[in-house]
C-alpha positions as CSV (number, residue, x, y, z in Angstrom):
1,X,-28.8,-33.2,6.2
2,X,-30.4,-35.1,3.4
3,X,-29.6,-34.2,-0.4
4,X,-33.4,-32.9,-1.0
5,X,-33.1,-30.5,2.0
6,X,-31.4,-27.9,-0.6
7,X,-33.7,-25.8,-2.6
8,X,-33.2,-24.1,-5.9
9,X,-31.7,-20.6,-4.4
10,X,-30.9,-17.2,-6.2
11,X,-27.5,-16.5,-8.2
12,X,-26.8,-13.7,-6.2
13,X,-25.1,-12.2,-4.5
14,X,-22.4,-14.9,-4.9
15,X,-20.8,-16.3,-1.9
16,X,-21.9,-17.8,1.2
17,X,-25.1,-15.2,2.2
18,X,-27.0,-16.0,5.4
19,X,-30.4,-15.1,5.2
20,X,-31.9,-15.5,8.6
21,X,-33.9,-18.7,7.8
22,X,-30.9,-20.4,5.7
23,X,-28.0,-19.9,3.5
24,X,-27.8,-18.9,-0.1
25,X,-24.5,-20.2,-1.9
26,X,-23.8,-19.3,-5.2
27,X,-20.4,-19.9,-7.4
28,X,-19.2,-18.8,-11.0
29,X,-17.9,-21.3,-13.3
30,X,-18.4,-21.1,-17.4
31,X,-17.0,-24.9,-17.6
32,X,-18.3,-26.4,-14.9
33,X,-20.0,-29.8,-15.1
34,X,-21.8,-29.8,-11.4
35,X,-21.0,-28.1,-8.5
36,X,-21.3,-29.4,-4.3
37,X,-21.4,-27.6,-1.4
38,X,-19.7,-29.9,1.5
39,X,-20.6,-29.0,5.1
40,X,-18.2,-29.5,8.3
41,X,-18.4,-29.7,11.8
42,X,-17.3,-27.2,14.0
43,X,-13.5,-28.3,14.1
44,X,-14.1,-28.4,10.1
45,X,-12.5,-31.7,10.1
46,X,-15.3,-33.8,9.6
47,X,-17.6,-33.7,6.3
48,X,-21.2,-33.7,7.8
49,X,-23.2,-33.0,4.3
50,X,-22.7,-32.7,0.6
51,X,-25.4,-31.2,-1.2
52,X,-24.9,-30.5,-5.0
53,X,-26.2,-27.1,-6.1
54,X,-29.1,-27.6,-8.1
55,X,-29.4,-24.6,-10.5
56,X,-27.2,-23.0,-13.1
57,X,-28.2,-19.6,-14.1
58,X,-25.9,-17.2,-16.3
59,X,-22.7,-19.4,-15.8
60,X,-23.4,-19.2,-11.5
61,X,-24.4,-22.4,-9.9
62,X,-26.9,-21.8,-7.0
63,X,-28.8,-23.7,-4.1
64,X,-30.4,-22.5,-1.0
65,X,-30.1,-24.6,2.1
66,X,-32.8,-23.8,4.8
67,X,-31.8,-23.9,8.7
68,X,-27.9,-23.5,8.5
69,X,-26.8,-21.0,10.3
70,X,-23.6,-18.2,10.9
71,X,-20.8,-20.5,11.8
72,X,-21.4,-23.0,9.3
73,X,-18.2,-24.7,7.3
74,X,-18.1,-25.4,4.0
75,X,-15.9,-26.1,0.8
76,X,-16.8,-26.7,-2.6
77,X,-16.0,-29.4,-4.9
78,X,-16.0,-28.9,-8.9
79,X,-17.0,-31.2,-11.3
80,X,-15.2,-30.8,-15.4
81,X,-12.9,-31.4,-17.8
82,X,-9.4,-31.9,-16.4
83,X,-7.8,-30.9,-19.8
84,X,-4.9,-28.8,-18.6
85,X,-3.9,-28.4,-22.4
86,X,-7.0,-26.7,-23.5
87,X,-6.9,-24.8,-19.9
88,X,-9.4,-26.8,-17.5
89,X,-8.2,-28.5,-14.3
90,X,-11.4,-29.3,-12.6
91,X,-10.6,-32.1,-9.8
92,X,-13.7,-33.0,-7.6
93,X,-11.2,-34.4,-5.2
94,X,-9.8,-31.3,-4.0
95,X,-11.8,-29.2,-1.3
96,X,-11.6,-25.6,-3.1
97,X,-12.2,-22.2,-0.7
98,X,-15.0,-20.3,-1.9
99,X,-13.9,-16.9,-3.7
100,X,-15.9,-14.8,-1.8
101,X,-15.7,-16.6,1.5
102,X,-16.2,-14.0,4.4
103,X,-14.0,-15.8,6.7
104,X,-12.0,-18.8,6.9
105,X,-11.4,-21.3,9.8
106,X,-8.1,-23.7,10.1
107,X,-4.3,-23.3,8.7
108,X,-3.2,-25.0,5.3
109,X,-1.3,-28.0,5.1
110,X,1.1,-28.3,2.5
111,X,1.4,-31.6,1.0
112,X,1.1,-33.8,-2.3
113,X,-2.6,-34.1,-1.6
114,X,-3.8,-30.5,-2.5
115,X,-2.0,-30.6,-5.5
116,X,-4.5,-31.4,-8.3
117,X,-2.1,-33.7,-10.5
118,X,0.0,-36.4,-9.0
119,X,3.5,-34.4,-7.8
120,X,6.5,-36.7,-9.4
121,X,4.7,-38.1,-11.9
122,X,6.6,-38.8,-15.1
123,X,3.6,-37.0,-16.8
124,X,3.7,-34.1,-14.4
125,X,0.5,-31.6,-14.3
126,X,-0.8,-33.4,-16.8
127,X,-1.5,-36.7,-14.4
128,X,-4.7,-36.2,-12.2
129,X,-4.6,-37.1,-8.3
130,X,-7.0,-38.5,-6.6
131,X,-6.5,-38.3,-3.1
132,X,-9.0,-36.1,-0.9
133,X,-7.4,-32.5,0.2
134,X,-10.0,-31.6,2.6
135,X,-7.9,-32.5,5.6
136,X,-5.5,-30.0,4.6
137,X,-7.2,-27.1,3.4
138,X,-9.2,-24.2,5.7
139,X,-12.6,-24.1,5.3
140,X,-14.6,-21.0,4.8
141,X,-17.0,-20.1,7.0
142,X,-20.4,-18.1,6.8
143,X,-20.7,-14.9,8.6
144,X,-23.1,-12.9,10.1
145,X,-22.9,-9.1,9.0
146,X,-24.8,-7.4,11.3
147,X,-23.2,-4.8,13.0
148,X,-24.0,-1.1,14.8
149,X,-22.1,1.5,13.7
150,X,-21.3,4.6,15.5
151,X,-21.5,7.8,13.8
152,X,-18.8,9.3,12.2
153,X,-17.1,11.8,13.3
154,X,-16.1,13.7,10.1
155,X,-16.3,13.2,6.4
156,X,-13.1,11.8,4.9
157,X,-10.2,13.5,4.7
158,X,-9.8,16.1,1.4
159,X,-7.0,14.6,-0.9
160,X,-5.2,18.2,-0.5
161,X,-5.0,17.3,3.1
162,X,-3.5,13.6,3.2
163,X,-0.9,12.1,4.7
164,X,-0.5,8.9,4.2
165,X,1.0,6.2,7.5
166,X,2.3,2.7,6.0
167,X,2.3,0.1,8.9
168,X,2.0,-3.5,9.3
169,X,-0.6,-4.6,11.9
170,X,1.5,-7.3,13.9
171,X,5.0,-4.9,12.8
172,X,3.2,-1.9,15.0
173,X,1.6,-3.4,18.2
174,X,4.0,-6.3,18.5
175,X,6.2,-4.5,20.7
176,X,4.2,-2.3,22.2
177,X,4.1,-2.1,26.3
178,X,1.2,-0.5,26.8
179,X,-1.1,-3.0,24.3
180,X,-2.3,-6.6,26.2
181,X,-0.1,-9.1,25.1
182,X,-3.1,-11.2,23.8
183,X,-4.0,-8.2,21.7
184,X,-0.7,-7.7,20.2
185,X,0.1,-7.7,16.7
186,X,-4.0,-7.8,15.8
187,X,-6.8,-5.6,15.0
188,X,-7.4,-5.2,19.2
189,X,-4.0,-3.9,19.6
190,X,-3.9,-1.5,16.2
191,X,-6.9,0.1,17.9
192,X,-5.4,0.6,21.1
193,X,-5.9,3.9,22.9
194,X,-2.3,4.5,23.0
195,X,-1.6,3.2,19.6
196,X,-4.1,5.3,18.3
197,X,-3.2,8.3,20.4
198,X,0.5,8.0,18.6
199,X,-0.6,8.3,15.1
200,X,-3.1,11.1,16.1
201,X,-0.9,13.4,17.4
202,X,2.1,12.4,14.8
203,X,-0.3,14.4,12.2
204,X,-0.8,12.0,9.9
205,X,-3.9,11.3,8.1
206,X,-4.6,8.3,6.6
207,X,-3.4,5.0,8.1
208,X,-1.9,2.5,4.8
209,X,-2.5,-1.3,6.3
210,X,-0.2,-3.7,4.3
211,X,-2.5,-7.0,3.3
212,X,-4.8,-7.9,5.7
213,X,-6.7,-10.3,3.6
214,X,-6.4,-13.5,4.0
215,X,-3.1,-15.3,2.5
216,X,-0.9,-18.3,2.6
217,X,2.7,-19.3,3.4
218,X,4.9,-20.9,1.2
219,X,6.7,-23.7,2.1
220,X,9.9,-22.2,0.3
221,X,9.6,-20.3,3.8
222,X,8.1,-22.1,6.3
223,X,10.7,-24.7,5.5
224,X,13.4,-22.2,6.4
225,X,11.4,-20.9,9.9
226,X,10.1,-18.3,8.1
227,X,6.7,-16.6,7.1
228,X,5.2,-14.6,4.5
229,X,5.2,-11.4,6.9
230,X,4.0,-8.5,4.4
231,X,0.9,-10.2,2.9
232,X,1.6,-10.3,-0.9
233,X,-0.2,-13.4,-1.5
234,X,-3.8,-13.4,-1.1
235,X,-6.4,-16.2,-1.5
236,X,-9.6,-14.8,0.2
237,X,-10.2,-11.3,-1.3
238,X,-13.5,-10.9,0.8
239,X,-11.9,-12.2,4.2
240,X,-9.3,-10.8,6.9
241,X,-6.5,-13.0,7.7
242,X,-7.3,-14.9,10.9
243,X,-3.9,-14.4,12.2
244,X,-4.8,-10.5,12.9
245,X,-7.7,-11.4,15.1
246,X,-7.6,-11.6,18.8
247,X,-11.0,-12.6,19.0
248,X,-11.8,-14.9,16.1
249,X,-14.4,-12.4,14.9
250,X,-14.6,-10.3,11.7
251,X,-16.4,-7.7,13.9
252,X,-12.5,-7.1,15.6
253,X,-11.6,-5.3,12.6
254,X,-14.9,-2.9,12.3
255,X,-14.3,-2.1,15.7
256,X,-10.8,-0.9,14.9
257,X,-11.9,1.1,11.9
258,X,-14.5,2.9,14.5
259,X,-12.0,3.8,16.4
260,X,-10.1,5.5,13.8
261,X,-12.8,7.1,12.5
262,X,-13.7,8.8,15.5
263,X,-9.8,9.8,15.9
264,X,-10.5,11.3,12.7
265,X,-8.2,9.3,10.7
266,X,-8.8,7.1,7.3
267,X,-8.1,3.3,7.4
268,X,-6.4,2.3,3.3
269,X,-5.9,-1.4,2.7
270,X,-2.9,-2.4,0.5
271,X,-4.5,-4.8,-1.5
272,X,-3.5,-7.7,-4.1
273,X,-5.5,-8.2,-7.0
274,X,-2.9,-9.1,-9.6
275,X,-2.2,-12.9,-8.6
276,X,-2.9,-15.7,-6.1
277,X,-0.8,-18.1,-4.3
278,X,-1.8,-21.4,-6.4
279,X,1.3,-20.4,-8.7
280,X,1.5,-22.1,-12.2
281,X,1.1,-25.2,-13.7
282,X,2.7,-26.6,-10.7
283,X,1.1,-24.7,-8.2
284,X,-1.6,-26.4,-6.1
285,X,-5.2,-26.5,-6.5
286,X,-7.2,-24.5,-3.7
287,X,-10.0,-22.4,-5.1
288,X,-9.4,-20.6,-8.5
289,X,-7.8,-23.0,-10.1
290,X,-10.0,-25.6,-9.6
291,X,-13.3,-23.8,-10.1
292,X,-12.5,-22.1,-13.2
293,X,-9.0,-22.2,-14.3
294,X,-9.4,-21.0,-18.0
295,X,-11.9,-18.0,-16.8
296,X,-9.8,-16.8,-14.1
297,X,-5.8,-16.8,-15.4
298,X,-4.5,-15.4,-17.9
299,X,-3.1,-18.3,-19.9
300,X,-0.8,-18.5,-23.0
301,X,-2.3,-18.1,-26.7
302,X,-4.7,-21.0,-27.3
303,X,-2.6,-22.6,-30.4
304,X,-0.7,-25.5,-29.6
305,X,-0.1,-26.4,-26.1
306,X,0.1,-23.1,-24.7
307,X,-3.3,-23.3,-22.8
308,X,-1.8,-25.4,-20.1
309,X,0.4,-22.3,-19.4
310,X,0.0,-18.9,-17.6
311,X,1.0,-15.7,-18.4
312,X,3.4,-14.4,-15.8
313,X,3.4,-10.7,-15.4
314,X,3.4,-10.4,-11.5
315,X,7.0,-13.0,-11.4
316,X,4.6,-15.0,-8.8
317,X,3.6,-17.5,-11.7
318,X,0.1,-16.5,-12.6
319,X,-1.8,-13.4,-13.3
320,X,-5.4,-12.5,-12.7
321,X,-7.9,-12.4,-15.6
322,X,-9.1,-9.1,-15.0
323,X,-10.5,-9.4,-18.4
324,X,-13.2,-11.4,-17.6
325,X,-16.1,-9.7,-16.8
326,X,-16.9,-12.6,-13.7
327,X,-13.3,-12.0,-12.6
328,X,-13.8,-8.1,-12.7
329,X,-16.7,-8.6,-11.2
330,X,-15.5,-10.5,-8.1
331,X,-12.6,-7.8,-7.8
332,X,-14.9,-4.9,-7.9
333,X,-17.6,-6.7,-5.6
334,X,-14.5,-7.4,-2.8
335,X,-13.5,-3.8,-3.1
336,X,-17.1,-2.1,-3.1
337,X,-17.2,-5.3,0.2
338,X,-14.6,-3.4,2.3
339,X,-15.8,0.3,1.7
340,X,-19.8,-0.6,2.3
341,X,-19.5,-3.5,4.9
342,X,-16.1,-2.5,6.3
343,X,-16.0,1.3,5.6
344,X,-12.4,1.5,4.6
345,X,-11.8,4.4,3.3
346,X,-9.9,3.7,0.1
347,X,-7.4,1.2,-1.2
348,X,-3.3,1.3,-2.7
349,X,-3.1,-1.6,-5.3
350,X,0.2,-3.9,-6.0
351,X,1.5,-4.1,-8.8
352,X,-1.7,-2.0,-10.5
353,X,-0.1,-2.0,-14.1
354,X,-1.1,-5.7,-14.2
355,X,-4.7,-5.0,-13.2
356,X,-4.9,-2.3,-16.1
357,X,-3.5,-4.4,-18.5
358,X,-5.7,-5.8,-21.3
359,X,-4.7,-8.2,-24.3
360,X,-3.1,-5.4,-26.3
361,X,-0.9,-4.1,-23.5
362,X,-1.9,-1.3,-20.5
363,X,-5.0,0.9,-21.1
364,X,-5.6,3.5,-19.3
365,X,-9.0,3.3,-20.4
366,X,-9.2,-0.7,-19.2
367,X,-12.5,-2.9,-18.2
368,X,-10.9,-2.5,-14.5
369,X,-9.9,1.2,-14.4
370,X,-13.3,2.3,-16.0
371,X,-15.0,0.1,-13.7
372,X,-13.6,1.8,-10.8
373,X,-14.6,5.5,-12.1
374,X,-17.6,5.0,-13.1
375,X,-18.8,3.2,-9.9
376,X,-20.8,5.0,-7.2
377,X,-19.2,3.5,-4.5
378,X,-15.5,3.3,-5.6
379,X,-15.1,6.5,-7.4
380,X,-15.6,8.1,-3.8
381,X,-12.7,6.6,-2.2
382,X,-8.9,6.9,-2.8
383,X,-7.5,4.9,-5.3
384,X,-3.7,4.6,-5.2
385,X,-1.7,2.6,-7.8
386,X,1.2,0.9,-7.6
387,X,1.9,1.8,-11.5
388,X,4.8,-0.7,-12.0
389,X,5.0,-4.3,-12.9
390,X,7.8,-7.1,-14.7
391,X,5.4,-7.4,-17.7
392,X,5.7,-5.8,-21.3
393,X,5.1,-1.7,-20.6
394,X,5.1,-2.4,-17.0
395,X,6.4,1.2,-15.8
396,X,3.6,3.5,-16.1
397,X,4.0,6.3,-13.4
398,X,1.8,8.9,-14.6
399,X,-0.1,6.6,-17.1
400,X,-2.9,6.1,-14.8
401,X,-6.3,7.9,-15.5
402,X,-8.2,11.2,-13.3
403,X,-9.4,9.6,-10.0
404,X,-6.2,7.9,-9.4
405,X,-3.3,8.6,-7.3
406,X,0.4,6.9,-8.2
407,X,3.0,5.9,-6.0
408,X,5.9,8.0,-7.3
409,X,8.9,6.2,-7.3
410,X,10.8,8.7,-9.0
411,X,10.7,11.1,-6.1
412,X,12.0,8.3,-3.7
413,X,14.9,7.8,-5.9
414,X,15.9,11.5,-6.8
415,X,15.5,12.6,-3.0
416,X,17.8,9.8,-1.8
417,X,20.5,10.7,-4.9
418,X,20.4,14.4,-3.8
419,X,20.9,13.9,-0.3
420,X,23.5,11.5,-1.3
421,X,25.0,14.0,-3.6
422,X,24.3,12.4,-7.0
423,X,21.2,14.2,-8.4
424,X,20.9,17.6,-10.0
425,X,18.8,20.6,-8.5
426,X,16.8,20.0,-12.1
427,X,15.6,16.8,-11.2
428,X,14.7,17.9,-7.5
429,X,12.8,21.0,-8.6
430,X,10.7,18.2,-10.5
431,X,10.1,16.1,-7.4
432,X,9.5,19.4,-5.1
433,X,6.5,20.2,-7.3
434,X,4.8,17.1,-7.6
435,X,6.3,15.7,-11.2
436,X,3.7,17.8,-12.6
437,X,5.9,16.9,-16.4
438,X,4.2,13.3,-15.4
439,X,1.1,14.0,-13.8
440,X,-0.1,18.1,-15.1
441,X,-2.4,16.3,-17.4
442,X,-6.0,15.5,-18.4
443,X,-7.0,17.9,-15.1
444,X,-5.1,15.7,-12.5
445,X,-4.4,17.4,-9.5
446,X,-0.8,17.4,-7.7
447,X,-2.2,14.9,-5.0
448,X,-1.9,12.4,-7.9
449,X,1.9,12.0,-6.9
450,X,2.2,9.7,-3.5
451,X,5.9,11.0,-2.9
452,X,7.5,8.2,-0.4
453,X,11.2,7.8,0.8
454,X,10.8,4.8,2.1
455,X,8.3,2.2,2.1
456,X,7.8,-1.1,3.5
457,X,10.2,-2.9,0.7
458,X,13.9,-1.1,0.9
459,X,15.7,0.5,3.9
460,X,14.1,2.4,6.9
461,X,14.8,5.8,7.0
462,X,17.2,5.4,9.8
463,X,19.2,2.2,7.8
464,X,19.0,4.2,4.8
465,X,21.5,6.8,6.4
466,X,23.3,4.2,8.3
467,X,24.4,1.6,5.5
468,X,26.0,1.6,2.0
469,X,24.6,-2.0,1.5
470,X,21.7,-4.6,2.3
471,X,22.7,-6.8,5.0
472,X,19.4,-9.6,4.4
473,X,21.4,-12.6,5.6
474,X,18.5,-13.3,8.2
475,X,16.2,-14.1,5.0
476,X,18.5,-17.6,4.4
477,X,19.1,-16.0,0.3
478,X,22.6,-15.7,0.9
479,X,22.4,-11.6,0.9
480,X,21.2,-12.2,-2.9
481,X,17.5,-11.2,-2.4
482,X,16.5,-7.2,-2.7
483,X,17.3,-4.2,-4.3
484,X,21.3,-3.4,-4.6
485,X,20.5,0.1,-5.8
486,X,19.2,1.8,-2.3
487,X,21.1,5.2,-3.3
488,X,21.8,4.8,0.6
489,X,24.8,6.3,2.7
490,X,26.3,5.1,5.9
491,X,27.6,8.7,6.6
492,X,31.3,7.3,7.3
493,X,30.6,3.7,9.1
494,X,28.8,0.9,8.3
495,X,25.8,0.5,10.5
496,X,26.1,0.9,14.2
497,X,28.6,3.4,15.5
498,X,29.5,5.3,18.7
499,X,31.2,8.0,16.6
500,X,29.5,11.0,17.7
501,X,30.2,12.9,13.9
502,X,28.9,10.2,12.1
503,X,25.7,9.5,14.5
504,X,24.8,13.7,14.2
505,X,25.4,13.4,10.2
506,X,23.1,11.1,10.2
507,X,20.4,12.7,12.5
508,X,20.6,15.7,10.3
509,X,20.4,13.6,7.0
510,X,17.4,11.9,8.4
511,X,15.9,16.0,9.4
512,X,16.6,16.6,5.7
513,X,14.8,13.7,3.9
514,X,12.0,14.0,6.2
515,X,11.5,17.9,5.5
516,X,11.9,17.5,1.8
517,X,9.3,14.8,1.8
518,X,6.8,16.9,4.6
519,X,7.5,20.4,2.0
520,X,6.9,18.8,-1.2
521,X,4.2,19.5,-3.4
522,X,1.7,16.2,-3.7
523,X,1.0,13.7,-1.2
524,X,3.6,12.6,1.1
525,X,3.9,8.9,2.4
526,X,5.5,8.4,6.2
527,X,6.9,4.8,7.0
528,X,5.6,3.6,10.4
529,X,8.3,4.0,12.8
530,X,11.0,6.5,10.9
531,X,9.8,9.3,12.7
532,X,11.5,8.1,15.9
533,X,14.5,6.1,13.9
534,X,13.6,2.5,13.6
535,X,15.9,0.2,11.9
536,X,15.6,-3.0,10.0
537,X,19.2,-3.7,11.1
538,X,20.4,-3.1,7.6
539,X,17.3,-5.6,6.2
540,X,15.9,-4.0,3.1
541,X,13.7,-7.0,2.1
542,X,12.0,-7.8,5.3
543,X,9.0,-9.8,3.8
544,X,10.0,-12.6,5.5
545,X,11.3,-11.8,9.1
546,X,8.2,-12.1,11.5
547,X,11.1,-11.1,14.2
548,X,12.6,-8.0,16.0
549,X,13.9,-7.1,12.7
550,X,10.2,-6.2,11.6
551,X,8.4,-5.3,14.9
552,X,8.8,-2.0,15.6
553,X,11.0,-1.4,19.0
554,X,8.8,1.1,21.2
555,X,10.9,0.3,24.4
556,X,14.0,1.0,22.4
557,X,13.0,4.7,21.6
558,X,16.5,6.7,22.5
559,X,16.6,10.4,23.0
560,X,17.7,11.1,19.4
561,X,14.7,9.1,18.3
562,X,12.5,11.0,20.8
563,X,13.9,14.3,19.2
564,X,13.3,13.2,15.6
565,X,10.1,12.3,16.4
566,X,9.4,15.7,17.7
567,X,10.7,17.2,14.9
568,X,8.6,15.1,12.2
569,X,5.5,16.3,14.2
570,X,6.6,19.7,14.2
571,X,6.9,19.8,10.4
572,X,3.4,17.9,10.0
573,X,2.0,20.9,12.0
574,X,3.7,23.3,9.6
575,X,2.4,21.8,6.4
576,X,-1.2,21.7,7.7
577,X,-0.5,25.2,8.8
578,X,0.5,26.7,5.4
579,X,-1.5,25.9,2.4
580,X,1.1,26.9,-0.3
581,X,2.9,23.5,1.5
582,X,-0.2,21.4,-0.2
583,X,-1.9,23.7,-3.4
584,X,-4.4,21.5,-5.4
585,X,-2.9,23.4,-8.3
586,X,0.5,22.6,-9.8
587,X,3.3,25.2,-9.5
588,X,4.8,25.8,-12.7
589,X,6.4,29.2,-12.4
590,X,4.3,31.2,-14.8
591,X,3.0,34.8,-13.9
592,X,-0.3,35.2,-12.4
593,X,-1.9,38.4,-13.4
594,X,-3.6,38.1,-9.9
595,X,-0.9,38.3,-7.4
596,X,1.7,40.1,-9.9
597,X,4.1,37.6,-9.8
598,X,4.9,33.9,-10.2
599,X,3.2,31.3,-8.3
600,X,7.0,29.7,-7.6
601,X,10.3,31.6,-8.0
602,X,13.4,29.7,-8.1
603,X,16.8,31.3,-6.9
604,X,20.5,30.5,-6.8
605,X,22.3,31.2,-3.5
606,X,22.7,34.6,-4.6
607,X,19.4,35.5,-4.7
608,X,19.1,35.7,-8.4
609,X,16.5,33.6,-10.4
610,X,17.9,30.4,-11.8
611,X,18.7,30.3,-15.3
612,X,19.0,27.5,-17.8
613,X,22.5,27.2,-18.0
614,X,22.8,26.3,-14.1
615,X,19.7,23.3,-13.6
616,X,21.7,20.7,-15.0
617,X,25.2,22.2,-14.0
618,X,27.4,19.6,-12.2
619,X,28.0,21.8,-9.6
620,X,24.8,23.1,-8.5
621,X,24.2,21.1,-5.6
622,X,21.5,24.0,-4.0
623,X,18.0,24.4,-4.6
624,X,15.8,27.2,-3.3
625,X,12.1,28.3,-3.8
626,X,9.8,30.7,-3.0
627,X,5.9,30.0,-2.8
628,X,3.7,33.3,-2.3
629,X,1.1,33.0,-0.2
630,X,-0.7,36.1,-2.7
631,X,-1.0,33.2,-5.9
632,X,-4.9,32.1,-6.4
633,X,-5.1,28.5,-5.1
634,X,-7.9,27.9,-7.5
635,X,-8.9,28.8,-11.2
636,X,-11.8,31.4,-9.5
637,X,-9.3,34.2,-9.5
638,X,-9.4,35.2,-6.0
639,X,-6.2,36.3,-4.5
640,X,-5.2,34.4,-1.9
641,X,-3.5,35.9,1.7
642,X,-1.6,32.9,3.2
643,X,1.6,32.9,4.9
644,X,4.4,32.8,2.1
645,X,7.2,29.9,2.4
646,X,11.0,30.6,1.3
647,X,12.8,27.0,1.4
648,X,16.4,26.3,1.0
649,X,18.1,23.0,0.8
650,X,21.8,23.1,0.8
651,X,23.0,19.5,-0.9
652,X,26.5,20.9,-0.6
653,X,28.7,19.0,2.4
654,X,30.2,22.7,3.1
655,X,28.0,25.5,4.4
656,X,26.4,27.8,1.6
657,X,25.4,31.8,2.0
658,X,21.6,32.3,0.7
659,X,20.6,35.8,0.1
660,X,17.0,35.7,1.2
661,X,14.3,37.4,-1.2
662,X,12.2,39.7,-0.4
663,X,9.0,39.2,1.8
664,X,6.0,39.1,-0.6
665,X,3.7,40.2,2.1
666,X,5.6,43.3,3.2
667,X,6.5,41.6,6.5
668,X,9.5,39.6,7.7
669,X,10.6,36.5,7.3
670,X,11.1,34.1,10.8
671,X,13.0,30.8,10.4
672,X,10.9,27.7,11.2
673,X,13.4,25.2,10.0
674,X,17.0,24.7,10.4
675,X,18.0,21.2,10.2
676,X,21.4,22.1,11.2
677,X,19.5,22.5,14.5
678,X,19.2,19.3,17.0
679,X,16.1,21.3,18.7
680,X,13.8,23.3,16.5
681,X,12.8,27.4,17.7
682,X,11.5,30.2,15.5
683,X,13.4,33.4,14.8
684,X,13.0,36.2,13.0
685,X,15.6,37.0,10.2
686,X,17.0,40.7,10.5
687,X,19.1,40.1,8.1
688,X,19.1,39.9,4.0
689,X,21.1,36.2,4.3
690,X,20.9,33.2,6.0
691,X,24.4,30.6,6.0
692,X,23.2,27.3,5.1
693,X,25.5,24.1,7.1
694,X,26.9,21.6,4.7
695,X,23.4,19.2,4.0
696,X,20.7,21.1,5.6
697,X,17.6,22.5,5.1
698,X,16.3,26.0,5.9
699,X,12.4,27.0,6.1
700,X,11.4,30.6,6.2
701,X,7.8,31.8,6.8
702,X,6.2,35.2,6.2
703,X,5.3,37.3,9.1
704,X,3.6,40.9,9.4
705,X,4.6,40.5,13.2
706,X,8.4,40.4,14.3
707,X,9.0,37.8,16.7
């Protein structure tokens, strides 16, 4: 294609946009001197044309090529100063991926050619490499965004009714017998009727997918025959990772989202906007580093040679610079794309503290958080922060502004410790009521606390009660990786066992943990497979295991697993049926004139209200509480008429007899849950007390009709 066939085009939107008659290219770079777009044949291996983008408007290089069609393969070469000591690493010998690309083709081949400097040179990253990287890097693909969506069956799930279900596209379906082999591990497999029906019948509302944006495998893993299974190394913020596509068609993802919405389920994306795979000064030049390194990354202060080095608040080598307006724009453009174009319902942000860190530190009024809060698109979807990182002031649980929910790791640690026998009743009570000491401020609601006991990072529920220690030998790091403080307990035997008493205790502990999660105020998150006892064989850091360690074993679900699944399903149904279990106001124990009582009352086993000296007493290993259905459920003082709930948790290894309080509705107590029982049934309680077996949970619901 001749050089003169390119026109001036427009500086917006960013990326490669098909207009129906050609493609507009637009790329931000504040410090480049020239930008070329390189076009490749369908294989992505042979360059067939190269055009210099002719215009430069507001630091955006742009041009329009008539006649180009969707499916065109392309990449950029960006010219400018190669001055690492000043933060600039331009090298036009390196083909760069478009930050706004909607799709990619080909795989990255690791080799010295993809580095901007000469690997092994005595000057290190100050040297300059002249080899062409084009044969080694993926190519970007122009995409036609047209898609006919089905009418949505319902609006998004209200926060107060939300239950997250964290899963992995490949790991969840790779061993599912009902999914055709060619579709296993893909979006098509995740949309299979059998998969969707399992999730829907379980009773969760929102499926949270581990990273699905285009990411890379690092050579330190591939050299050991391992892979970046979790995907926390994003390079393409607008593109699906090709390994999850059965059809190499981005519409496959849209069809999956359509199917989930049809089933009344939300789709939540786990996203990684805190770093990229380009690493530090010794990392490869693949995209941002070669487009405008000094703008896209947080660099050390400019005094002396500092601009050569990267601020590493992520622990991965670099940190994206969301203080820069164009980088902030790219991230928010990406989020809006996934909502408006791909119809997702929200995001969980990996290491979200970094996104809110300005030069002076974490700021709940920082640019990124303010951008999301005021944006009419982003403020309408679910935003969930992982509120910590390894940078200064990195732990910020409870510190995010209104409109945000946060992963609450204190809930995880406290609940694990309580059922192991190590946590106080006072700490447990805070967690059971959505950690109001952290979140009850600025009009935030209980749903802001995302409660979880297990997640992708750590033990599964079954492993939490089966292993005292991590067993990560398969990761090839001499079992040195992964957390060592798991607050787990093997119940008497490490790993697999045939001892009936140990197996029975493990099953009860899993029921206890699930019950605690789903009876607590706040937003529960369930790890996929925990509902039927999925194991990772004691591996608590399976980030590199694209293997049976991480894949859900659907055919291996035994009778005990089916029983646990039935228990989890019944618990979720109970949560849905009882508004008192997901109040939209924090429970504080304050007196209500309308209800003529407290919104929550805490009891000891003798049926007396807990006193201050009892809460932290070392012998206190049980906790019980009553939530009245008569308490007002909103600031509009209308008397509720819901069922009341009394819950008793016995963390002691011996049985404890609990005196039942008077039923506030003038009815009788009906036992719905006793985790000491393998099979649950409902039974009217016709006595004033009930004995909780050692390490068990009891749930009683008020009823005016004796059963």
